[in-house]
KOLZAGU-841769 format. One record per residue (C-alpha): residue number from 1; residue in three letters; x, y, z. Coordinates in steps of 0.1 Angstrom, whole numbers, plus 5000, padded with zeros to 4 digits. Example, Ala and Ser with C-alpha at 12.3 -4.5 7.8 and 13.67 -1.06 7.14 Angstrom:
<r 1, ALA, <5123, 4955, 5078>> <r 2, SER, <5137, 4989, 5071>> 
This chain:
<r 1, ILE, <5906, 4491, 4924>> <r 2, PHE, <5900, 4510, 4955>> <r 3, THR, <5889, 4541, 4927>> <r 4, ILE, <5870, 4517, 4905>> <r 5, ALA, <5846, 4499, 4932>> <r 6, GLN, <5843, 4533, 4946>> <r 7, ILE, <5825, 4543, 4912>> <r 8, PHE, <5806, 4517, 4913>> <r 9, THR, <5796, 4518, 4948>> <r 10, ASN, <5780, 4556, 4940>> <r 11, THR, <5766, 4539, 4907>> <r 12, ARG, <5750, 4515, 4924>> <r 13, VAL, <5736, 4542, 4947>> <r 14, HIS, <5723, 4560, 4922>> <r 15, PHE, <5707, 4526, 4904>> <r 16, VAL, <5691, 4525, 4936>> <r 17, THR, <5672, 4562, 4938>> <r 18, THR, <5659, 4559, 4904>> <r 19, THR, <5636, 4524, 4916>> <r 20, PRO, <5599, 4519, 4900>> <r 21, ASP, <5587, 4537, 4936>> <r 22, SER, <5604, 4564, 4932>> <r 23, LYS, <5593, 4572, 4895>> <r 24, ARG, <5560, 4568, 4908>> <r 25, GLU, <5563, 4590, 4934>> <r 26, ILE, <5577, 4618, 4904>> <r 27, LYS, <5549, 4610, 4881>> <r 28, MET, <5514, 4614, 4911>> <r 29, ARG, <5536, 4648, 4920>> <r 30, LYS, <5535, 4659, 4878>> <r 31, LEU, <5498, 4646, 4882>> <r 32, ASP, <5493, 4666, 4911>> <r 33, SER, <5511, 4697, 4896>> <r 34, THR, <5491, 4697, 4864>> <r 35, LYS, <5453, 4697, 4886>> <r 36, VAL, <5465, 4728, 4910>> <r 37, ARG, <5480, 4748, 4881>> <r 38, PRO, <5472, 4781, 4887>> <r 39, LEU, <5456, 4804, 4859>> <r 40, LYS, <5474, 4827, 4842>> <r 41, SER, <5451, 4859, 4861>> <r 42, GLU, <5460, 4843, 4893>> <r 43, GLN, <5496, 4838, 4889>> <r 44, LEU, <5498, 4874, 4883>> <r 45, LEU, <5474, 4883, 4915>> <r 46, HIS, <5495, 4861, 4936>> <r 47, ILE, <5466, 4849, 4944>> <r 48, GLU, <5483, 4811, 4957>> <r 49, ASP, <5507, 4835, 4978>> <r 50, HIS, <5485, 4851, 5005>> <r 51, ASP, <5456, 4834, 5026>> <r 52, PHE, <5427, 4857, 5015>> <r 53, ALA, <5404, 4845, 5046>> <r 54, LEU, <5417, 4868, 5065>> <r 55, ARG, <5409, 4907, 5055>> <r 56, PRO, <5436, 4931, 5045>> <r 57, GLY, <5449, 4948, 5069>> <r 58, PHE, <5448, 4915, 5089>> <r 59, GLY, <5454, 4928, 5130>> <r 60, GLY, <5456, 4961, 5124>> <r 61, SER, <5432, 4992, 5115>> <r 62, PRO, <5402, 4990, 5101>> <r 63, ILE, <5396, 4984, 5063>> <r 64, PRO, <5378, 5013, 5047>> <r 65, VAL, <5352, 5000, 5020>> <r 66, GLY, <5334, 5029, 5002>> <r 67, ILE, <5303, 5023, 4984>> <r 68, ASP, <5284, 5037, 4960>> <r 69, VAL, <5247, 5027, 4950>> <r 70, GLN, <5229, 5033, 4915>> <r 71, VAL, <5193, 5029, 4920>> <r 72, GLU, <5178, 5014, 4882>> <r 73, SER, <5145, 5007, 4897>> <r 74, ILE, <5119, 5003, 4922>> <r 75, ASP, <5099, 4976, 4915>> <r 76, SER, <5065, 4974, 4937>> <r 77, ILE, <5055, 4984, 4973>> <r 78, SER, <5026, 4965, 4991>> <r 79, GLU, <5012, 4980, 5015>> <r 80, VAL, <4994, 4947, 5027>> <r 81, ASP, <5029, 4934, 5032>> <r 82, MET, <5046, 4965, 5040>> <r 83, ASP, <5076, 4963, 5022>> <r 84, PHE, <5093, 4973, 4985>> <r 85, THR, <5114, 4960, 4957>> <r 86, MET, <5144, 4979, 4941>> <r 87, THR, <5166, 4968, 4917>> <r 88, LEU, <5200, 4989, 4921>> <r 89, TYR, <5236, 4982, 4912>> <r 90, LEU, <5256, 4981, 4947>> <r 91, ARG, <5300, 4988, 4940>> <r 92, HIS, <5320, 4982, 4970>> <r 93, TYR, <5356, 5001, 4966>> <r 94, TRP, <5385, 4991, 4988>> <r 95, LYS, <5423, 4983, 4984>> <r 96, ASP, <5440, 4949, 4990>> <r 97, GLU, <5479, 4952, 4981>> <r 98, ARG, <5481, 4916, 4982>> <r 99, LEU, <5464, 4918, 4950>> <r 100, SER, <5482, 4947, 4933>> <r 101, PHE, <5506, 4933, 4903>> <r 102, ARG, <5530, 4951, 4874>> <r 103, SER, <5517, 4967, 4847>> <r 104, ASN, <5538, 4993, 4824>> <r 105, LYS, <5508, 5008, 4810>> <r 106, ASN, <5494, 5010, 4846>> <r 107, LYS, <5459, 4998, 4832>> <r 108, SER, <5431, 4977, 4857>> <r 109, MET, <5422, 4938, 4850>> <r 110, THR, <5386, 4932, 4847>> <r 111, PHE, <5373, 4899, 4860>> <r 112, ASP, <5339, 4881, 4862>> <r 113, GLY, <5321, 4858, 4892>> <r 114, ARG, <5345, 4830, 4889>> <r 115, LEU, <5378, 4853, 4906>> <r 116, ILE, <5353, 4865, 4933>> <r 117, LYS, <5354, 4829, 4953>> <r 118, LYS, <5390, 4832, 4953>> <r 119, ILE, <5399, 4866, 4968>> <r 120, TRP, <5385, 4881, 5001>> <r 121, VAL, <5357, 4908, 4995>> <r 122, PRO, <5330, 4923, 5021>> <r 123, ASP, <5307, 4909, 5039>> <r 124, VAL, <5279, 4939, 5029>> <r 125, PHE, <5239, 4926, 5035>> <r 126, PHE, <5206, 4941, 5036>> <r 127, VAL, <5192, 4947, 5071>> <r 128, HIS, <5158, 4942, 5076>> <r 129, SER, <5154, 4924, 5036>> <r 130, LYS, <5131, 4895, 5029>> <r 131, ARG, <5145, 4881, 4998>> <r 132, SER, <5170, 4893, 4980>> <r 133, PHE, <5190, 4877, 4943>> <r 134, ILE, <5221, 4884, 4921>> <r 135, HIS, <5208, 4881, 4884>> <r 136, ASP, <5225, 4856, 4869>> <r 137, THR, <5208, 4866, 4827>> <r 138, THR, <5227, 4852, 4810>> <r 139, VAL, <5256, 4849, 4836>> <r 140, GLU, <5263, 4865, 4872>> <r 141, ASN, <5261, 4902, 4870>> <r 142, ILE, <5290, 4902, 4892>> <r 143, MET, <5324, 4924, 4881>> <r 144, LEU, <5356, 4929, 4898>> <r 145, ARG, <5382, 4953, 4887>> <r 146, VAL, <5417, 4953, 4898>> <r 147, TYR, <5439, 4980, 4895>> <r 148, PRO, <5478, 4977, 4894>> <r 149, ASP, <5481, 4995, 4932>> <r 150, GLY, <5459, 4971, 4948>> <r 151, ASN, <5430, 4987, 4946>> <r 152, VAL, <5395, 4971, 4935>> <r 153, LEU, <5366, 4975, 4926>> <r 154, PHE, <5335, 4951, 4929>> <r 155, SER, <5298, 4956, 4916>> <r 156, LEU, <5269, 4939, 4912>> <r 157, ARG, <5232, 4941, 4902>> <r 158, ILE, <5207, 4933, 4927>> <r 159, THR, <5168, 4930, 4933>> <r 160, VAL, <5160, 4927, 4970>> <r 161, SER, <5133, 4934, 4991>> <r 162, ALA, <5130, 4951, 5026>> <r 163, MET, <5104, 4957, 5054>> <r 164, CYS, <5091, 4994, 5053>> <r 165, PHE, <5077, 5004, 5086>> <r 166, MET, <5047, 5023, 5074>> <r 167, ASP, <5023, 5044, 5092>> <r 168, PHE, <4987, 5044, 5077>> <r 169, SER, <4971, 5072, 5099>> <r 170, ARG, <4967, 5098, 5070>> <r 171, PHE, <4962, 5069, 5046>> <r 172, PRO, <4956, 5083, 5012>> <r 173, LEU, <4965, 5114, 5021>> <r 174, ASP, <4998, 5099, 5035>> <r 175, THR, <5037, 5105, 5031>> <r 176, GLN, <5057, 5072, 5034>> <r 177, ASN, <5094, 5072, 5045>> <r 178, CYS, <5110, 5044, 5033>> <r 179, SER, <5148, 5032, 5039>> <r 180, LEU, <5173, 5002, 5026>> <r 181, GLU, <5200, 4995, 5053>> <r 182, LEU, <5232, 4978, 5046>> <r 183, GLU, <5255, 4968, 5066>> <r 184, SER, <5286, 4943, 5071>> <r 185, TYR, <5273, 4911, 5085>> <r 186, ALA, <5306, 4897, 5105>> <r 187, TYR, <5330, 4926, 5109>> <r 188, ASN, <5323, 4953, 5130>> <r 189, GLU, <5338, 4990, 5132>> <r 190, ASP, <5373, 4974, 5146>> <r 191, ASP, <5376, 4954, 5109>> <r 192, LEU, <5360, 4972, 5086>> <r 193, MET, <5345, 5007, 5080>> <r 194, LEU, <5320, 5013, 5058>> <r 195, TYR, <5314, 5049, 5046>> <r 196, TRP, <5299, 5064, 5014>> <r 197, LYS, <5320, 5067, 4983>> <r 198, HIS, <5310, 5102, 4970>> <r 199, GLY, <5296, 5118, 4997>> <r 200, ASN, <5254, 5127, 4990>> <r 201, LYS, <5263, 5122, 4955>> <r 202, SER, <5273, 5084, 4958>> <r 203, LEU, <5235, 5075, 4955>> <r 204, SER, <5222, 5077, 4920>> <r 205, THR, <5185, 5071, 4905>> <r 206, ASP, <5174, 5065, 4871>> <r 207, GLU, <5154, 5096, 4856>> <r 208, HIS, <5127, 5076, 4840>> <r 209, ILE, <5116, 5061, 4878>> <r 210, SER, <5079, 5060, 4881>> <r 211, LEU, <5052, 5045, 4906>> <r 212, SER, <5019, 5040, 4899>> <r 213, GLN, <5004, 5048, 4934>> <r 214, PHE, <5030, 5072, 4945>> <r 215, PHE, <5055, 5105, 4936>> <r 216, ILE, <5091, 5098, 4943>> <r 217, GLU, <5097, 5132, 4967>> <r 218, GLU, <5132, 5126, 4973>> <r 219, PHE, <5164, 5102, 4977>> <r 220, SER, <5192, 5110, 5003>> <r 221, ALA, <5221, 5091, 5018>> <r 222, SER, <5231, 5086, 5055>> <r 223, SER, <5248, 5068, 5077>> <r 224, GLY, <5252, 5056, 5117>> <r 225, LEU, <5261, 5031, 5137>> <r 226, ALA, <5245, 4997, 5148>> <r 227, PHE, <5250, 4980, 5179>> <r 228, TYR, <5240, 4945, 5189>> <r 229, SER, <5250, 4930, 5225>> <r 230, SER, <5266, 4903, 5214>> <r 231, THR, <5293, 4914, 5187>> <r 232, GLY, <5297, 4955, 5193>> <r 233, TRP, <5292, 4983, 5172>> <r 234, TYR, <5289, 4980, 5132>> <r 235, ASN, <5293, 5010, 5103>> <r 236, ARG, <5256, 5013, 5091>> <r 237, LEU, <5246, 5032, 5056>> <r 238, PHE, <5209, 5043, 5045>> <r 239, ILE, <5191, 5046, 5010>> <r 240, ASN, <5161, 5069, 5023>> <r 241, PHE, <5135, 5079, 4999>> <r 242, ALA, <5104, 5098, 5006>> <r 243, LEU, <5070, 5087, 4986>> <r 244, ARG, <5039, 5107, 4985>> <r 245, ARG, <5009, 5088, 4972>> <r 246, HIS, <4984, 5094, 4945>> <r 247, ILE, <4953, 5112, 4957>> <r 248, PHE, <4930, 5110, 4926>> <r 249, PHE, <4922, 5071, 4924>> <r 250, PHE, <4913, 5069, 4959>> <r 251, VAL, <4889, 5096, 4952>> <r 252, LEU, <4874, 5082, 4923>> <r 253, GLN, <4873, 5050, 4937>> <r 254, SER, <4861, 5058, 4975>> <r 255, TYR, <4855, 5095, 4985>> <r 256, PHE, <4837, 5103, 4953>> <r 257, PRO, <4810, 5076, 4958>> <r 258, ALA, <4808, 5083, 4993>> <r 259, MET, <4794, 5119, 4986>> <r 260, LEU, <4771, 5105, 4962>> <r 261, MET, <4754, 5077, 4986>> <r 262, VAL, <4752, 5109, 5010>> <r 263, MET, <4733, 5131, 4993>> <r 264, LEU, <4716, 5108, 4976>> <r 265, SER, <4702, 5097, 5012>> <r 266, TRP, <4689, 5136, 5011>> <r 267, VAL, <4664, 5129, 4987>> <r 268, SER, <4643, 5112, 5011>> <r 269, PHE, <4637, 5145, 5026>> <r 270, TRP, <4619, 5159, 5000>> <r 271, ILE, <4598, 5127, 4994>> <r 272, ASP, <4560, 5127, 5006>> <r 273, ARG, <4563, 5112, 5041>> <r 274, ARG, <4532, 5088, 5036>> <r 275, ALA, <4552, 5071, 5007>> <r 276, VAL, <4568, 5048, 5034>> <r 277, PRO, <4578, 5024, 5010>> <r 278, ALA, <4601, 5045, 4987>> <r 279, ARG, <4618, 5063, 5017>> <r 280, VAL, <4625, 5036, 5035>> <r 281, SER, <4639, 5012, 5006>> <r 282, LEU, <4662, 5045, 4996>> <r 283, GLY, <4674, 5047, 5029>> <r 284, ILE, <4678, 5008, 5032>> <r 285, THR, <4697, 5010, 5003>> <r 286, THR, <4722, 5042, 5007>> <r 287, VAL, <4730, 5021, 5041>> <r 288, LEU, <4742, 4991, 5022>> <r 289, THR, <4762, 5007, 4992>> <r 290, MET, <4778, 5028, 5019>> <r 291, SER, <4791, 4992, 5038>> <r 292, THR, <4802, 4980, 5005>> <r 293, ILE, <4827, 5006, 4998>> <r 294, MET, <4839, 5003, 5036>> <r 295, THR, <4847, 4968, 5029>> <r 296, GLY, <4862, 4968, 4999>> <r 297, VAL, <4885, 4995, 5012>> <r 298, SER, <4892, 4979, 5043>> <r 299, ALA, <4899, 4945, 5022>> <r 300, SER, <4929, 4963, 5006>> <r 301, MET, <4945, 4976, 5036>> <r 302, PRO, <4967, 4959, 5067>> <r 303, GLN, <4950, 4950, 5096>> <r 304, VAL, <4962, 4982, 5118>> <r 305, SER, <4946, 4987, 5152>> <r 306, TYR, <4946, 5019, 5145>> <r 307, ILE, <4918, 5044, 5127>> <r 308, LYS, <4934, 5059, 5092>> <r 309, ALA, <4920, 5092, 5075>> <r 310, VAL, <4899, 5070, 5053>> <r 311, ASP, <4882, 5054, 5078>> <r 312, VAL, <4870, 5087, 5095>> <r 313, TYR, <4855, 5099, 5060>> <r 314, LEU, <4834, 5068, 5053>> <r 315, TRP, <4829, 5062, 5087>> <r 316, ILE, <4812, 5100, 5090>> <r 317, SER, <4794, 5096, 5055>> <r 318, PHE, <4778, 5062, 5066>> <r 319, LEU, <4767, 5082, 5097>> <r 320, PHE, <4751, 5106, 5076>> <r 321, VAL, <4734, 5080, 5055>> <r 322, PHE, <4722, 5060, 5088>> <r 323, LEU, <4708, 5095, 5102>> <r 324, SER, <4686, 5100, 5073>> <r 325, VAL, <4671, 5067, 5082>> <r 326, ILE, <4666, 5074, 5114>> <r 327, GLU, <4652, 5110, 5107>> <r 328, TYR, <4624, 5095, 5084>> <r 329, ALA, <4615, 5068, 5114>> <r 330, ALA, <4610, 5097, 5139>> <r 331, VAL, <4589, 5117, 5111>> <r 332, ASN, <4565, 5084, 5109>> <r 333, TYR, <4566, 5081, 5145>> <r 334, LEU, <4554, 5119, 5150>> <r 335, THR, <4530, 5118, 5120>> <r 336, THR, <4512, 5088, 5136>> <r 337, ILE, <4507, 5102, 5173>> <r 338, GLU, <4497, 5136, 5159>> <r 339, GLU, <4473, 5122, 5132>> <r 340, ARG, <4459, 5097, 5162>> <r 341, LYS, <4453, 5125, 5184>> <r 342, GLN, <4435, 5154, 5155>> <r 343, LEU, <4410, 5122, 5145>> <r 344, LYS, <4407, 5114, 5187>> <r 345, LYS, <4398, 5153, 5185>> <r 346, ARG, <4376, 5152, 5154>> <r 347, GLY, <4357, 5118, 5165>> <r 348, LYS, <4346, 5131, 5193>> <r 349, ALA, <4331, 5168, 5179>> <r 350, SER, <4316, 5149, 5149>> <r 351, GLY, <4310, 5111, 5160>> <r 352, MET, <4314, 5101, 5129>> <r 353, TYR, <4354, 5087, 5127>> <r 354, SER, <4359, 5063, 5150>> <r 355, MET, <4387, 5047, 5136>> <r 356, ASP, <4422, 5058, 5128>> <r 357, ALA, <4443, 5060, 5097>> <r 358, VAL, <4457, 5030, 5098>> <r 359, GLN, <4428, 5010, 5108>> <r 360, ALA, <4409, 5028, 5074>> <r 361, MET, <4437, 5016, 5055>> <r 362, ALA, <4433, 4979, 5065>> <r 363, PHE, <4396, 4984, 5052>> <r 364, ASP, <4394, 5003, 5021>> <r 365, GLY, <4437, 5000, 5014>> <r 366, CYS, <4440, 5035, 5010>> <r 367, TYR, <4457, 5059, 5033>> <r 368, HIS, <4440, 5083, 5056>> <r 369, ASP, <4457, 5117, 5060>> <r 370, THR, <4439, 5143, 5080>> <r 371, ASP, <4447, 5171, 5058>> <r 372, VAL, <4436, 5162, 5032>> <r 373, ASP, <4416, 5130, 5039>> <r 374, MET, <4392, 5148, 5065>> <r 375, ASP, <4387, 5179, 5041>> <r 376, LEU, <4365, 5164, 5016>> <r 377, SER, <4357, 5196, 5001>> <r 378, PRO, <4390, 5208, 4984>> <r 379, TYR, <4404, 5178, 4974>> <r 380, PRO, <4385, 5139, 4958>> <r 381, ASP, <4395, 5108, 4979>> <r 382, PRO, <4397, 5084, 4954>> <r 383, CYS, <4383, 5055, 4976>> <r 384, GLU, <4355, 5074, 4976>> <r 385, GLU, <4344, 5061, 4943>> <r 386, ASN, <4333, 5030, 4956>> <r 387, GLU, <4306, 5048, 4969>> <r 388, THR, <4296, 5066, 4944>> <r 389, ARG, <4296, 5035, 4925>> <r 390, ALA, <4274, 5019, 4948>> <r 391, SER, <4253, 5045, 4949>> <r 392, GLN, <4243, 5045, 4911>> <r 393, THR, <4230, 5084, 4911>> <r 394, ASN, <4235, 5109, 4887>> <r 395, ILE, <4269, 5094, 4872>> <r 396, SER, <4265, 5113, 4843>> <r 397, ASN, <4265, 5144, 4863>> <r 398, GLU, <4290, 5139, 4884>> <r 399, ASP, <4317, 5131, 4857>> <r 400, THR, <4325, 5163, 4852>> <r 401, PRO, <4330, 5179, 4884>> <r 402, ARG, <4352, 5146, 4896>> <r 403, LEU, <4375, 5149, 4861>> <r 404, LYS, <4378, 5189, 4874>> <r 405, ARG, <4395, 5178, 4905>> <r 406, LYS, <4414, 5155, 4892>> <r 407, ARG, <4430, 5182, 4872>> <r 408, SER, <4436, 5207, 4901>> <r 409, LEU, <4448, 5179, 4922>> <r 410, LYS, <4477, 5173, 4894>> <r 411, GLY, <4479, 5208, 4895>> <r 412, ASN, <4488, 5214, 4927>> <r 413, VAL, <4509, 5184, 4938>> <r 414, GLY, <4534, 5200, 4943>> <r 415, ARG, <4516, 5222, 4970>> <r 416, ILE, <4501, 5188, 4989>> <r 417, ILE, <4540, 5176, 4992>> <r 418, LEU, <4549, 5203, 5011>> <r 419, GLN, <4518, 5208, 5032>> <r 420, ASN, <4517, 5172, 5043>> <r 421, ASN, <4558, 5170, 5050>> <r 422, HIS, <4570, 5169, 5084>> <r 423, VAL, <4589, 5199, 5100>> <r 424, ILE, <4616, 5175, 5107>> <r 425, ASP, <4618, 5172, 5074>> <r 426, THR, <4619, 5210, 5065>> <r 427, TYR, <4650, 5215, 5090>> <r 428, SER, <4668, 5183, 5075>> <r 429, ARG, <4670, 5196, 5047>> <r 430, ILE, <4689, 5228, 5054>> <r 431, ILE, <4711, 5209, 5084>> <r 432, PHE, <4723, 5178, 5068>> <r 433, PRO, <4740, 5194, 5040>> <r 434, SER, <4752, 5224, 5056>> <r 435, VAL, <4770, 5198, 5082>> <r 436, TYR, <4782, 5179, 5057>> <r 437, ILE, <4802, 5204, 5039>> <r 438, VAL, <4813, 5216, 5072>> <r 439, PHE, <4828, 5182, 5076>> <r 440, ASN, <4842, 5181, 5044>> <r 441, PHE, <4856, 5213, 5047>> <r 442, PHE, <4873, 5209, 5082>> <r 443, TYR, <4887, 5175, 5065>> <r 444, TRP, <4902, 5180, 5037>> <r 445, GLY, <4918, 5212, 5057>> <r 446, LEU, <4936, 5191, 5080>> <r 447, TYR, <4945, 5161, 5064>> <r 448, MET, <4955, 5181, 5032>> 
């Protein structure tokens, strides 16, 4: 009887353990295990067995992370914003023994970006970057390759825009040195050691990289340390490249038009000093054109506080054009003073001329020059036709000599212009071109 009671009791106890509440717990446990069931790849890499929030070898020596970069293209370089945009393949190499697995054929496993969020990866960022993104067409351009011994290759395709501290003191005859800098954001040198995987060969470029305004002279890789007062020393890697600007575009757009304007202003020295409208309009036109050229160059450049090489050339050219206008002002002023003195002398001697050339022009509309108008015998004055027409005597007899004098005037226009040029014009024809040529030799020899 005792044995039967004991069996009944045990059976009863077993029945109690299988109540509806316990069945519900077993069912919930099964549902939960279905939700968090790891993938086959995660089971193989033992991801659930480790805390990947910590770096490999946490608490020990710093983990070495090798870097290599392949530059796909340099998309743009902006002088106004002082930045450049580059597309590159960034690859990381490190060893995480927690990811090691058994493989009979010793083959690696390759994954896409979905596994990145579940394991530890280096937190490398671009120093002085303005904007950057990982390409995501058609999926995120991320590749993760894990080897049986725990070595990891992590590759990204990135476009980054970063600052480039440019010096425009020799613009447009300048060479700019820019660099893209890589550094760990959270781990200093005590936790993570960044280095170039293959030394100088870690940086490779596409052979077809070309820019519209620059020659790419060289690419080089270097490394260093960066110190932050709050967090300490960090390893930093540099991608350095030198850019030399194409000069031909600026020769066509800035230098050559400026040269033409300066030479055009010299035409004023060969025009008769009495042709006031011609010389003044030519001078003002060249000055305004030079101002337009200078404004166009400045509009496409950053507002720097120092003088650029192109500013030196344009301002000196503007000075030459401006001085050609001032030169004619001096010629006109000195000519007026000289004529007044001669008119006064001749007026006192003959008593015939009591007004100067300006007053005479106000009356009859013709300019009276002392060398031509006062000497009536060799050349005729067109204003005398009014007097001869008023006299109406011997008109037919005077027609033939007047025509002869007109022909002789046309034949001697060149000699008249030379005789009526001021001595300042004569010297300006030699001094202005000579000084401008010397300036060009000095300028191009200094900046080239």
